[in-house]
C-alpha positions as CSV (number, residue, x, y, z in Angstrom):
1,X,34.9,-66.3,54.8
2,X,33.1,-67.7,58.0
3,X,31.9,-71.2,57.9
4,X,29.1,-72.6,60.3
5,X,30.6,-75.6,62.0
6,X,27.1,-76.9,62.5
7,X,26.5,-77.2,58.8
8,X,24.7,-80.5,57.8
9,X,26.0,-80.9,54.2
10,X,28.5,-83.9,54.1
11,X,27.4,-85.2,57.7
12,X,26.9,-89.3,57.9
13,X,23.1,-88.9,57.7
14,X,22.8,-91.1,54.4
15,X,22.6,-90.3,50.7
16,X,20.4,-86.9,49.4
17,X,17.2,-88.3,47.2
18,X,18.9,-87.1,44.2
19,X,21.3,-90.4,44.5
20,X,18.2,-92.6,44.5
21,X,17.8,-94.9,41.5
22,X,15.1,-94.5,39.1
23,X,14.7,-96.5,35.9
24,X,11.7,-96.8,33.5
25,X,10.4,-99.7,32.3
26,X,10.7,-102.2,30.8
27,X,13.8,-103.3,32.6
28,X,14.5,-106.4,30.5
29,X,17.5,-107.9,31.9
30,X,18.7,-109.3,35.3
31,X,22.0,-107.3,35.6
32,X,20.3,-104.1,35.1
33,X,17.7,-104.7,38.1
34,X,17.5,-103.1,41.5
35,X,19.7,-104.5,43.9
36,X,18.8,-105.5,47.1
37,X,20.7,-107.5,49.8
38,X,21.2,-108.3,53.4
39,X,24.5,-109.8,53.1
40,X,23.8,-113.6,52.7
41,X,21.0,-113.2,50.4
42,X,20.1,-110.9,47.4
43,X,17.5,-109.8,45.3
44,X,17.2,-108.3,41.8
45,X,13.8,-106.3,40.8
46,X,13.4,-106.3,36.6
47,X,10.4,-106.6,34.5
48,X,8.1,-105.4,32.3
49,X,4.2,-105.3,31.5
50,X,2.5,-107.2,34.0
51,X,5.5,-109.3,35.3
52,X,7.7,-108.5,37.9
53,X,10.8,-110.3,38.2
54,X,12.9,-111.1,41.1
55,X,16.3,-112.7,40.9
56,X,17.1,-114.8,43.8
57,X,20.7,-115.5,45.3
58,X,22.6,-116.8,48.2
59,X,26.1,-116.4,48.8
60,X,27.0,-120.0,50.1
61,X,25.1,-121.9,47.2
62,X,28.3,-123.4,46.0
63,X,29.1,-127.0,44.1
64,X,32.5,-127.7,45.2
65,X,32.9,-130.9,43.6
66,X,36.5,-130.8,41.9
67,X,37.0,-130.9,38.4
68,X,37.0,-134.5,36.8
69,X,39.8,-136.1,36.5
70,X,42.0,-134.0,38.9
71,X,45.5,-135.7,39.6
72,X,46.0,-133.7,42.9
73,X,49.5,-135.8,43.5
74,X,50.5,-134.3,40.5
75,X,49.0,-130.7,41.4
76,X,52.3,-129.2,42.8
77,X,54.5,-126.1,42.5
78,X,57.5,-128.1,42.0
79,X,55.5,-129.9,39.2
80,X,54.4,-126.8,37.9
81,X,57.8,-125.5,37.6
82,X,59.2,-128.2,36.3
83,X,56.6,-128.1,33.4
84,X,57.1,-124.6,32.8
85,X,60.8,-124.9,32.5
86,X,60.0,-127.6,30.0
87,X,57.8,-125.5,28.4
88,X,55.2,-128.5,28.5
89,X,51.8,-126.6,27.9
90,X,50.2,-129.8,27.3
91,X,50.9,-131.1,30.9
92,X,50.2,-127.6,32.5
93,X,46.8,-127.8,30.6
94,X,45.9,-131.4,32.1
95,X,47.0,-131.2,35.6
96,X,46.2,-127.6,36.8
97,X,44.0,-126.0,34.2
98,X,41.5,-128.7,34.5
99,X,40.0,-127.2,37.5
100,X,38.8,-124.5,36.4
101,X,37.5,-125.8,32.8
102,X,35.3,-128.2,34.0
103,X,31.7,-127.5,35.0
104,X,32.4,-127.5,38.6
105,X,33.4,-126.3,41.1
106,X,31.1,-123.0,40.5
107,X,29.0,-120.9,42.3
108,X,25.2,-121.7,41.8
109,X,22.3,-119.1,41.1
110,X,19.6,-119.5,43.3
111,X,16.4,-118.9,41.1
112,X,13.9,-116.7,40.1
113,X,10.5,-115.3,41.5
114,X,8.0,-114.5,39.3
115,X,5.0,-112.1,40.0
116,X,2.0,-111.9,37.6
117,X,0.5,-108.7,38.6
118,X,-2.7,-109.5,36.2
119,X,-4.3,-106.0,34.8
120,X,-1.7,-103.7,36.3
121,X,1.4,-102.7,34.5
122,X,4.9,-101.8,35.7
123,X,5.9,-98.1,34.4
124,X,9.1,-97.6,36.7
125,X,12.0,-99.2,39.3
126,X,13.6,-97.1,42.3
127,X,15.9,-97.9,44.8
128,X,15.9,-95.6,47.8
129,X,19.4,-95.8,49.1
130,X,19.1,-94.4,52.5
131,X,15.9,-97.0,53.6
132,X,17.6,-99.8,51.3
133,X,14.0,-99.9,49.8
134,X,13.2,-101.2,46.2
135,X,10.4,-99.7,44.6
136,X,8.2,-100.8,41.2
137,X,5.5,-97.9,40.6
138,X,2.5,-99.5,38.3
139,X,1.0,-97.4,35.9
140,X,-2.3,-97.3,38.0
141,X,-0.4,-95.0,40.5
142,X,0.1,-97.9,43.4
143,X,3.3,-98.6,44.3
144,X,5.4,-102.2,44.9
145,X,7.7,-101.9,47.9
146,X,10.4,-104.5,48.5
147,X,13.1,-104.9,51.2
148,X,15.8,-107.6,52.2
149,X,15.7,-107.8,55.7
150,X,18.8,-108.8,57.5
151,X,17.6,-110.2,61.0
152,X,14.7,-112.1,59.2
153,X,16.9,-113.4,56.4
154,X,14.2,-112.6,54.1
155,X,13.0,-110.5,51.2
156,X,9.7,-109.1,51.6
157,X,7.3,-107.1,49.2
158,X,4.5,-105.0,49.7
159,X,1.9,-104.7,46.8
160,X,-0.8,-102.7,47.3
161,X,-4.5,-103.0,46.2
162,X,-7.3,-105.5,45.9
163,X,-6.2,-107.2,42.6
164,X,-4.3,-110.3,43.9
165,X,-1.1,-111.4,42.7
166,X,0.0,-114.7,41.2
167,X,3.3,-115.9,42.1
168,X,5.7,-118.6,40.3
169,X,9.1,-119.7,41.4
170,X,11.5,-120.6,38.5
171,X,15.0,-123.0,38.7
172,X,17.6,-121.8,36.8
173,X,16.9,-124.9,34.5
174,X,13.4,-123.4,33.9
175,X,15.0,-120.0,33.0
176,X,17.5,-121.9,30.7
177,X,14.4,-123.1,28.8
178,X,12.9,-119.6,27.9
179,X,16.1,-118.6,26.3
180,X,17.7,-116.0,28.3
181,X,20.6,-114.4,27.1
182,X,24.3,-115.6,27.9
183,X,26.0,-113.6,30.5
184,X,29.8,-113.7,29.1
185,X,33.1,-115.5,29.7
186,X,32.9,-119.3,30.7
187,X,29.0,-119.5,31.3
188,X,27.5,-122.7,30.8
189,X,23.8,-124.3,31.8
190,X,23.2,-125.7,34.9
191,X,22.0,-128.5,33.2
192,X,25.4,-129.7,33.1
193,X,26.0,-130.1,36.7
194,X,23.8,-133.1,36.6
195,X,21.4,-132.8,39.4
196,X,18.2,-134.3,39.3
197,X,15.2,-132.1,39.0
198,X,13.8,-129.9,41.7
199,X,10.9,-131.1,44.0
200,X,8.1,-128.5,43.9
201,X,5.7,-128.2,47.2
202,X,3.0,-125.8,48.2
203,X,1.1,-125.7,51.1
204,X,-0.7,-122.7,53.7
205,X,0.4,-120.1,51.4
206,X,3.7,-121.3,50.7
207,X,5.3,-122.3,47.5
208,X,8.9,-124.0,47.3
209,X,11.2,-126.1,45.2
210,X,14.0,-128.1,46.9
211,X,16.9,-128.9,44.8
212,X,19.3,-131.5,45.8
213,X,22.9,-130.5,44.4
214,X,25.9,-132.3,45.1
215,X,28.3,-133.7,48.2
216,X,25.1,-133.6,50.4
217,X,23.9,-130.3,49.9
218,X,20.2,-129.0,49.3
219,X,18.8,-125.7,49.1
220,X,15.3,-124.5,49.1
221,X,13.9,-121.6,47.6
222,X,10.4,-120.6,48.8
223,X,8.1,-118.1,48.9
224,X,4.8,-117.3,50.4
225,X,1.7,-115.0,50.1
226,X,-0.5,-113.5,52.8
227,X,-3.4,-111.3,51.9
228,X,-4.4,-108.3,54.0
229,X,-7.5,-105.9,53.5
230,X,-5.3,-103.5,51.3
231,X,-2.6,-105.5,49.7
232,X,-0.9,-108.6,49.6
233,X,2.7,-109.4,51.7
234,X,5.1,-111.4,49.8
235,X,7.8,-113.0,51.6
236,X,10.9,-115.3,49.8
237,X,14.0,-117.0,51.3
238,X,16.7,-119.4,50.6
239,X,17.6,-121.8,52.7
240,X,19.9,-124.9,52.5
241,X,21.6,-127.7,54.6
242,X,24.1,-125.2,55.9
243,X,20.9,-124.1,58.1
244,X,19.9,-127.7,59.3
245,X,19.2,-131.1,57.9
246,X,15.6,-130.3,56.7
247,X,15.9,-126.8,54.6
248,X,12.3,-126.9,53.6
249,X,11.2,-126.7,57.4
250,X,13.6,-124.0,58.1
251,X,12.4,-122.2,55.2
252,X,8.8,-122.8,56.5
253,X,9.6,-121.3,59.9
254,X,11.2,-118.9,58.9
255,X,8.4,-117.3,56.2
256,X,5.5,-118.1,58.4
257,X,7.4,-115.9,61.2
258,X,8.0,-113.1,58.8
259,X,4.2,-113.1,57.4
260,X,3.0,-112.9,61.2
261,X,5.5,-110.0,62.0
262,X,4.0,-106.8,61.4
263,X,5.6,-104.6,58.7
264,X,6.1,-102.1,60.6
265,X,8.1,-103.6,63.3
266,X,10.2,-105.6,60.6
267,X,10.8,-102.2,59.3
268,X,11.9,-100.4,62.1
269,X,14.7,-103.0,62.8
270,X,16.0,-102.9,59.2
271,X,15.8,-98.6,58.7
272,X,17.4,-98.4,62.4
273,X,20.4,-100.9,60.9
274,X,20.5,-98.8,57.9
275,X,20.6,-95.7,59.6
276,X,23.7,-96.6,61.9
277,X,25.2,-97.9,58.6
278,X,25.1,-94.5,56.9
279,X,25.8,-92.6,60.1
280,X,29.5,-93.6,59.8
281,X,30.5,-91.1,57.5
282,X,29.5,-88.9,54.8
283,X,30.9,-87.3,51.3
284,X,29.1,-84.2,49.4
285,X,30.6,-83.7,46.0
286,X,29.3,-81.1,43.4
287,X,29.0,-83.5,40.6
288,X,25.4,-85.3,40.4
289,X,26.7,-88.4,38.5
290,X,29.6,-89.0,40.6
291,X,28.1,-88.6,43.9
292,X,25.6,-90.9,42.8
293,X,28.3,-93.4,41.9
294,X,29.7,-93.1,45.0
295,X,26.3,-93.3,47.2
296,X,25.7,-96.1,45.0
297,X,28.7,-98.2,45.9
298,X,28.7,-97.6,49.9
299,X,25.1,-99.2,49.5
300,X,26.5,-102.1,48.0
301,X,28.8,-102.8,51.0
302,X,25.6,-102.8,53.3
303,X,23.4,-104.8,51.0
304,X,26.4,-107.4,49.6
305,X,28.9,-107.7,52.8
306,X,28.1,-108.3,56.3
307,X,30.1,-109.9,58.7
308,X,28.7,-113.1,59.6
309,X,28.0,-113.7,55.6
310,X,30.3,-114.7,52.9
311,X,32.3,-112.0,51.3
312,X,31.5,-110.7,47.9
313,X,32.8,-112.7,45.0
314,X,32.8,-111.4,41.5
315,X,29.1,-110.5,41.2
316,X,28.3,-110.2,45.2
317,X,24.8,-111.9,46.1
318,X,23.5,-110.9,42.4
319,X,24.7,-114.2,40.4
320,X,23.7,-114.3,37.1
321,X,19.8,-115.2,36.3
322,X,20.2,-116.1,32.9
323,X,19.6,-120.0,33.1
324,X,23.4,-120.5,33.1
325,X,26.2,-120.4,35.6
326,X,27.8,-117.3,36.1
327,X,30.6,-115.7,34.5
328,X,34.1,-116.9,35.6
329,X,32.3,-119.3,37.8
330,X,31.4,-116.4,40.1
331,X,34.6,-117.3,42.1
332,X,36.9,-115.6,44.5
333,X,39.4,-114.0,41.9
334,X,42.5,-113.0,44.3
335,X,44.7,-111.6,41.6
336,X,42.8,-108.3,41.8
337,X,38.9,-108.6,42.2
338,X,38.5,-109.6,45.8
339,X,41.1,-107.5,46.9
340,X,40.1,-104.2,45.0
341,X,36.3,-104.9,45.9
342,X,37.6,-104.4,50.0
343,X,39.7,-101.3,49.1
344,X,36.9,-98.7,49.7
345,X,35.6,-99.5,53.1
346,X,38.8,-98.5,55.3
347,X,38.2,-94.8,54.1
348,X,34.4,-95.0,54.5
349,X,34.6,-96.3,58.4
350,X,32.3,-99.6,57.3
351,X,34.2,-102.0,59.4
352,X,31.6,-104.6,59.2
353,X,31.5,-104.7,55.8
354,X,35.4,-105.3,55.5
355,X,35.7,-107.9,58.4
356,X,33.2,-110.0,56.2
357,X,36.4,-111.0,53.8
358,X,38.9,-110.8,56.5
359,X,37.0,-113.2,58.5
360,X,36.7,-115.6,55.9
361,X,40.2,-115.5,55.1
362,X,41.0,-116.2,58.9
363,X,38.4,-119.0,59.2
364,X,40.1,-120.6,55.9
365,X,43.4,-120.4,57.7
366,X,43.8,-123.9,58.1
367,X,42.8,-124.5,54.1
368,X,45.5,-122.1,53.4
369,X,48.4,-123.6,55.7
370,X,47.5,-127.1,53.9
371,X,47.5,-125.5,50.7
372,X,51.2,-123.9,51.5
373,X,52.4,-127.6,52.5
374,X,50.5,-129.6,49.8
375,X,51.3,-127.3,46.7
376,X,54.3,-125.4,47.7
377,X,55.8,-127.5,50.1
378,X,56.5,-124.7,52.9
379,X,55.1,-123.8,56.2
380,X,52.9,-120.8,56.6
381,X,50.0,-120.3,54.3
382,X,49.3,-119.2,50.7
383,X,45.8,-118.5,49.4
384,X,45.2,-119.7,46.0
385,X,44.9,-116.5,43.4
386,X,41.4,-118.3,42.3
387,X,39.5,-120.3,44.6
388,X,36.0,-121.6,45.8
389,X,34.2,-120.7,49.0
390,X,35.7,-123.3,51.0
391,X,39.4,-121.9,49.6
392,X,40.0,-124.6,47.3
393,X,42.1,-123.9,44.3
394,X,40.6,-123.1,41.0
395,X,43.5,-122.7,38.9
396,X,42.7,-121.5,35.4
397,X,45.3,-119.0,33.9
398,X,48.1,-120.4,36.5
399,X,50.6,-118.0,35.8
400,X,48.2,-115.9,38.1
401,X,46.1,-118.3,39.8
402,X,48.4,-120.1,41.4
403,X,50.8,-117.2,41.6
404,X,52.2,-117.1,45.4
405,X,52.3,-113.3,45.7
406,X,48.9,-112.8,44.9
407,X,48.6,-113.7,49.2
408,X,50.9,-110.9,50.0
409,X,48.0,-108.7,48.3
410,X,45.2,-110.4,50.3
411,X,47.4,-109.8,53.4
412,X,47.8,-106.1,52.5
413,X,43.9,-105.9,53.6
414,X,44.9,-107.2,56.8
415,X,47.3,-104.4,57.6
416,X,45.3,-101.5,56.1
417,X,42.6,-102.8,58.6
418,X,45.1,-102.6,61.4
419,X,46.3,-99.2,60.5
420,X,43.0,-97.3,59.7
421,X,41.1,-98.8,62.9
422,X,44.6,-98.6,65.0
423,X,43.2,-101.9,66.8
424,X,46.2,-103.4,68.6
425,X,44.0,-106.2,69.5
426,X,43.1,-107.1,65.9
427,X,47.1,-106.6,65.0
428,X,48.1,-109.2,67.7
429,X,45.4,-111.8,67.2
430,X,44.7,-111.3,63.5
431,X,46.7,-109.1,61.2
432,X,50.1,-110.4,62.5
433,X,49.7,-114.0,62.7
434,X,48.2,-114.3,59.4
435,X,50.2,-111.6,57.3
436,X,53.5,-113.3,59.0
437,X,52.5,-116.8,57.9
438,X,51.7,-115.6,54.3
439,X,55.3,-114.3,54.6
440,X,56.8,-117.4,55.7
441,X,55.7,-119.4,52.5
442,X,56.8,-116.8,50.0
443,X,60.1,-116.6,51.9
444,X,60.8,-120.3,51.6
445,X,60.4,-120.1,48.1
446,X,62.9,-117.4,47.6
447,X,66.6,-118.1,46.3
448,X,69.4,-116.0,45.5
449,X,70.2,-115.6,41.8
450,X,73.6,-115.0,40.5
451,X,73.7,-111.3,41.8
452,X,72.2,-112.5,45.1
453,X,69.0,-111.1,44.6
454,X,66.3,-113.0,46.4
455,X,64.3,-114.6,43.4
456,X,60.8,-117.0,43.1
457,X,61.1,-120.0,41.0
458,X,58.3,-118.5,38.4
459,X,57.2,-115.2,37.8
460,X,54.4,-113.3,35.9
461,X,52.5,-110.0,36.0
462,X,48.7,-110.3,36.0
463,X,47.4,-110.6,33.5
464,X,50.1,-109.6,31.0
465,X,50.2,-111.8,27.8
466,X,47.1,-113.6,28.9
467,X,47.8,-117.5,28.8
468,X,50.5,-118.0,26.7
469,X,53.7,-119.2,27.2
470,X,55.1,-115.6,27.3
471,X,53.3,-114.9,30.4
472,X,55.7,-116.9,32.2
473,X,58.3,-113.9,33.2
474,X,61.9,-114.6,34.3
475,X,62.0,-113.8,37.8
476,X,61.2,-111.6,39.6
477,X,58.5,-109.2,38.0
478,X,58.2,-105.7,39.4
479,X,54.6,-106.8,40.4
480,X,56.1,-109.8,42.3
481,X,59.0,-107.7,43.7
482,X,56.6,-105.1,44.7
483,X,53.9,-107.4,46.6
484,X,56.5,-109.1,48.3
485,X,58.5,-105.6,49.4
486,X,54.7,-104.0,50.7
487,X,54.5,-107.7,52.7
488,X,58.0,-107.5,54.2
489,X,57.7,-103.9,55.1
490,X,54.1,-104.2,56.4
491,X,55.6,-107.0,58.7
492,X,58.7,-104.6,59.7
493,X,55.9,-102.2,61.0
494,X,53.9,-104.9,62.9
495,X,56.7,-106.8,64.4
496,X,58.2,-103.5,65.9
497,X,54.3,-102.6,67.2
498,X,54.3,-106.1,68.8
499,X,57.9,-105.3,70.4
500,X,59.5,-108.1,68.5
501,X,62.9,-106.6,67.2
502,X,64.3,-109.6,65.9
503,X,61.6,-110.4,63.7
504,X,61.5,-106.7,62.2
505,X,65.2,-107.1,61.4
506,X,64.4,-110.3,59.7
507,X,61.5,-109.1,57.4
508,X,63.6,-106.0,56.6
509,X,66.6,-108.1,55.5
510,X,64.3,-110.1,53.5
511,X,63.1,-106.6,51.9
512,X,66.4,-105.4,51.4
513,X,67.6,-108.7,49.4
514,X,65.3,-108.6,46.9
515,X,67.0,-105.5,45.2
516,X,65.6,-102.8,43.5
517,X,62.9,-102.8,40.8
518,X,63.2,-103.1,37.1
519,X,63.4,-99.7,35.5
520,X,64.7,-98.2,32.3
521,X,67.4,-95.7,31.8
522,X,64.4,-92.9,31.9
523,X,62.8,-94.3,35.0
524,X,60.3,-96.1,33.2
525,X,58.9,-99.3,35.5
526,X,59.4,-102.4,33.7
527,X,57.8,-105.7,33.7
528,X,60.8,-107.3,34.8
529,X,64.3,-107.3,33.9
530,X,63.7,-108.1,30.0
531,X,60.4,-107.0,29.1
532,X,58.5,-103.7,28.8
533,X,54.5,-103.3,28.9
534,X,53.7,-104.6,25.5
535,X,50.6,-102.6,24.6
536,X,47.2,-101.2,26.6
537,X,46.5,-103.3,29.1
538,X,43.8,-103.7,31.7
539,X,45.4,-104.9,34.8
540,X,48.3,-102.0,36.2
541,X,50.3,-104.8,37.6
542,X,53.7,-103.1,37.3
543,X,52.3,-99.8,38.9
544,X,51.4,-101.9,42.3
545,X,54.2,-100.0,44.0
546,X,52.5,-96.6,43.2
547,X,48.9,-97.6,44.4
548,X,47.7,-99.7,46.3
549,X,51.2,-100.5,48.0
550,X,52.7,-97.0,48.3
551,X,56.5,-98.1,47.7
552,X,57.0,-95.3,45.2
553,X,55.3,-91.8,46.0
554,X,55.9,-88.2,45.1
555,X,57.5,-87.8,48.5
556,X,60.0,-90.0,48.0
557,X,62.8,-87.9,46.4
558,X,64.2,-87.3,42.9
559,X,64.0,-91.4,41.6
560,X,60.8,-92.0,43.0
561,X,59.5,-88.7,41.2
562,X,61.2,-89.5,38.1
563,X,60.0,-93.4,38.0
564,X,56.3,-91.9,38.5
565,X,56.6,-89.7,35.8
566,X,58.0,-92.0,33.1
567,X,55.7,-95.0,34.0
568,X,52.5,-92.8,33.7
569,X,53.7,-91.0,30.3
570,X,54.2,-94.9,28.9
571,X,51.2,-96.0,30.2
572,X,49.2,-92.8,28.8
573,X,51.3,-93.6,25.5
574,X,49.7,-97.2,25.2
575,X,45.9,-95.7,25.1
576,X,43.0,-97.4,26.6
577,X,42.2,-99.7,24.3
578,X,43.1,-102.5,26.5
579,X,41.4,-101.2,29.3
580,X,38.2,-102.5,31.1
581,X,36.0,-100.6,33.5
582,X,38.3,-101.3,36.7
583,X,41.3,-100.0,34.7
584,X,39.6,-96.7,34.5
585,X,38.7,-96.3,38.1
586,X,41.9,-97.9,39.5
587,X,44.0,-95.5,37.6
588,X,41.8,-92.7,38.7
589,X,42.9,-93.6,42.6
590,X,46.2,-94.1,41.5
591,X,46.7,-90.5,39.7
592,X,44.9,-89.2,42.9
593,X,47.5,-90.9,45.0
594,X,50.2,-89.4,43.0
595,X,48.6,-85.9,43.6
596,X,47.4,-85.7,39.8
597,X,44.1,-84.2,40.5
598,X,42.9,-83.5,37.0
599,X,43.7,-86.8,35.6
600,X,42.2,-88.7,38.4
601,X,38.9,-86.7,38.0
602,X,39.0,-87.1,34.1
603,X,39.2,-90.8,34.5
604,X,36.5,-91.2,36.9
605,X,34.4,-89.0,35.2
606,X,35.0,-91.5,32.2
607,X,34.2,-94.8,34.4
608,X,31.2,-93.1,36.1
609,X,29.7,-92.3,32.6
610,X,30.8,-95.4,30.4
611,X,31.4,-98.2,32.3
612,X,28.3,-98.8,34.5
613,X,24.9,-100.1,33.6
614,X,21.8,-98.4,34.3
615,X,21.2,-99.4,37.7
616,X,24.9,-98.4,38.6
617,X,26.7,-102.1,38.4
618,X,30.2,-101.6,36.9
619,X,30.4,-103.3,33.4
620,X,33.8,-104.4,32.0
621,X,33.0,-102.8,28.6
622,X,32.6,-99.6,27.4
623,X,28.5,-99.0,27.3
624,X,28.7,-95.8,25.1
625,X,30.4,-97.0,21.9
626,X,32.6,-93.7,22.6
627,X,35.9,-95.4,21.9
628,X,37.4,-95.2,25.6
629,X,37.9,-99.0,25.3
630,X,38.2,-101.9,22.8
631,X,36.0,-103.9,24.8
632,X,32.1,-103.7,24.4
633,X,31.3,-106.7,26.3
634,X,28.7,-106.8,29.0
635,X,29.7,-108.9,32.1
636,X,29.3,-107.0,35.5
637,X,31.8,-107.5,38.1
638,X,32.1,-105.5,41.3
639,X,35.6,-104.3,41.8
640,X,35.4,-101.3,39.5
641,X,32.4,-99.9,41.6
642,X,34.7,-100.3,44.7
643,X,37.8,-99.0,42.8
644,X,35.6,-95.9,42.2
645,X,34.8,-95.3,45.7
646,X,38.4,-95.7,46.3
647,X,39.3,-93.2,44.0
648,X,37.1,-90.4,45.6
649,X,38.9,-91.2,49.0
650,X,41.9,-90.7,47.8
651,X,41.2,-87.2,46.4
652,X,39.6,-86.4,49.3
653,X,41.8,-87.4,52.1
654,X,45.1,-89.5,52.1
655,X,47.0,-90.9,55.2
656,X,49.6,-92.9,54.0
657,X,52.9,-93.0,55.3
658,X,56.3,-91.5,53.6
659,X,58.2,-94.5,54.8
660,X,56.5,-97.8,54.8
661,X,57.6,-100.3,57.5
662,X,58.1,-97.3,60.2
663,X,55.9,-97.5,62.5
664,X,53.3,-94.5,63.6
665,X,54.5,-92.4,60.8
666,X,51.4,-91.7,58.9
667,X,50.7,-88.1,57.4
668,X,47.2,-86.7,57.3
669,X,46.3,-84.6,54.0
670,X,43.4,-83.0,53.2
671,X,42.0,-82.4,49.8
672,X,45.3,-83.9,48.5
673,X,44.0,-84.0,44.6
674,X,40.8,-82.2,44.3
675,X,40.2,-81.1,40.9
676,X,39.2,-77.5,40.1
677,X,36.0,-78.5,39.2
678,X,35.3,-79.6,42.9
679,X,35.4,-75.9,44.5
680,X,32.9,-76.8,47.0
681,X,33.3,-80.2,48.4
682,X,33.1,-81.7,52.2
683,X,33.0,-84.7,54.1
684,X,32.3,-86.0,57.5
685,X,34.4,-88.6,59.6
686,X,36.4,-90.2,56.7
687,X,39.0,-92.3,58.6
688,X,42.7,-91.9,58.3
689,X,45.5,-94.5,59.3
690,X,46.3,-94.3,62.8
691,X,42.9,-94.3,63.8
692,X,41.9,-90.8,63.0
693,X,38.1,-89.1,61.8
694,X,38.4,-86.8,59.7
695,X,36.0,-83.8,58.5
696,X,36.6,-80.9,56.1
697,X,35.0,-78.5,54.0
698,X,36.2,-76.8,50.9
699,X,34.3,-73.3,49.7
700,X,35.4,-71.5,46.2
701,X,38.5,-74.0,46.3
702,X,39.7,-73.1,49.6
703,X,39.8,-75.5,52.8
704,X,37.7,-73.4,55.2
705,X,37.3,-75.8,58.3
706,X,39.0,-79.2,59.3
707,X,38.1,-81.6,62.6
708,X,40.1,-84.7,63.3
709,X,39.2,-87.0,66.0
710,X,41.8,-89.0,67.5
711,X,41.0,-92.8,68.6
712,X,44.2,-93.4,70.7
713,X,47.1,-91.3,71.9
714,X,49.7,-90.3,69.6
715,X,51.6,-87.9,67.3
716,X,49.1,-86.4,64.7
717,X,51.0,-84.9,61.7
718,X,48.5,-82.9,59.2
719,X,49.8,-81.9,56.2
720,X,50.2,-77.8,56.3
721,X,48.4,-76.7,53.2
722,X,45.9,-74.3,54.8
723,X,45.6,-70.6,54.3
724,X,47.1,-68.2,56.2
725,X,43.8,-67.2,57.7
726,X,43.3,-70.5,59.0
727,X,42.9,-70.4,63.0
728,X,43.1,-73.6,65.6
729,X,40.3,-73.4,68.0
730,X,41.7,-76.0,70.6
731,X,45.2,-76.1,70.5
732,X,48.2,-75.0,68.7
733,X,50.5,-77.1,66.9
734,X,53.5,-77.9,68.5
735,X,55.3,-77.9,65.4
736,X,55.0,-76.0,62.4
737,X,56.4,-76.8,58.8
738,X,55.9,-78.9,55.9
739,X,53.5,-80.7,58.5
740,X,51.6,-79.3,61.8
741,X,52.4,-81.6,64.2
742,X,49.7,-82.0,67.5
743,X,50.3,-84.5,70.4
744,X,46.7,-85.8,71.2
745,X,45.5,-88.2,73.4
746,X,42.1,-90.9,72.9
747,X,38.9,-88.9,72.0
748,X,40.7,-85.5,71.6
749,X,39.8,-83.1,68.9
750,X,41.9,-81.0,66.7
751,X,40.0,-78.2,65.1
752,X,40.5,-75.5,62.7
753,X,38.6,-73.0,60.3
754,X,39.1,-69.9,58.5
755,X,38.4,-67.0,60.2
756,X,37.7,-63.2,58.6
């Protein structure tokens, strides 16, 4: 079987047209709209009849006022530990949970732009992923086109035809009076924030409202119209006092510049940016619905997460447009949501998208250092498990929102960025300092128990037992053990890389002193030393050591394999009634990591069919009523989407080290968990740990081509899973066994193909 190595399939040329969205009208709810964005701002296209709605959002619109009645002098970990030991539920509610259940702090929705199309009627909606272009097909045959331009920081729509379009801006409060649907848990009306009415203005083809918020924040939603011989240009933007003291003037200047800039010129910049984005890597899968979801999720990184803009909270730059505050306050949930939203970019090589989150954490380092001092009474730094844009603690279910080990999970992303990019400068200046300070805070809380094992004062396993007293588990839970061990062993590796042997020994000892995980005699991972998984649950918290932390894996020997088999069997026995959408995509990625290709595929297939809305957004509940989950509810959040992307990467390419903490020990595994249904599949320039770019092709169930490009000199270990006919073109491995070993230089290529 021969393969042309010049085949374009799988190259990073962008999604094929088959992955584009095409939705028939009407779209009657904002969360099924066509998503557009430029990292800082976003829009959703939806509507019916002659009305086109454009839901508007900006990532840094926040009411950061603390909850009323906060007693910050009592808001300390020592006080929380005392109240937990005393089972003082009323005190915990009053001191700690108040921060979440008041109406603020909260993410703020932007507003809505409404286009009255006159006699013209909307027929369908579309999204061209490759060009990041929204489309609205009209019954008469004309097509409205829309783009969210990053350079100009505007949304731009082109409405063809001579019929004028009337536009109207609506504040969230105005939307609320129309009786828009509720959007899910914890959503309440924006009117409860107590802001004065927005001030409306217009002039010279511009229309706006100016909203005074809180603590000096003002934001302006503005739209402008310019008529041409063959249609109308409509532009919109959101500015705030973050852009200057007069956001009205900033918005006017921005829109006037956009309206005078030729559309062709603006689109040239826009298309060049997206061309570079898609060129990073490419994947071609044999199943259309999974390919569409993968391409859509990559698009979400480009439209929702760009360096220089805030990272994605629960709903990215598409905050609920329903006249209410967003579900779960639209916050940064660091007990799964933010970490998993940034688990897909490494494999795809979308570094700019990932650095949006890592820069965000780094810039808030002084706040997290202060949180460690004021809340935990330690040095180092700590990220609240649930927090605002500025990094302030929001609390909520305090077992998880104020758990110190959530910081370890965020630190894992610094480690992964270094491992995938092989960037020593990033290691020295960002990853190692941030992770070391995170570990310093946690280590200061550890004390030996009666058996000499280091334990925390409190422990939990997100989000087992919800917010009940039973959720406080005897320390340490397996979740806490795995989170801490992952961080300490990562620091062993990082300290070794920077030449600090003393530090490496320190972190190794801390890992050793945690002791083993809690397991039953048959190998099943428990919640802690006393509790087993009580039933079906959405959060795979006691399996963190399998994925994403890679502490327990099939290559770890008999005991690891025993624990994997028993633990997965227990999860299977509990069923999926307690799962939500992200549970399916997470378990798919986990099963792929364990080498269970068919189960990974089955779960990914269920996710892609049952837990996404019409437009591709992840929905928490089962949208098919086929019984996959006991949850049927609506709210969309983004982490399930990105976990599905991560699952595809785990099926196609893995590069983890069999020994976490050992420097430069990664092994590249090509097609490690590809199901039988994927007989023909390929990818181009996916990233592997160690700074490698990998391309591979599979035909009729056989790997026929692989190409690895090294970004630095080192030892390339490639799992030997190739047919006997496989031939290496430019160099032979210096060692052959379970792994093929090559010595490579920076820029060097290792390539092989099936020969006749």
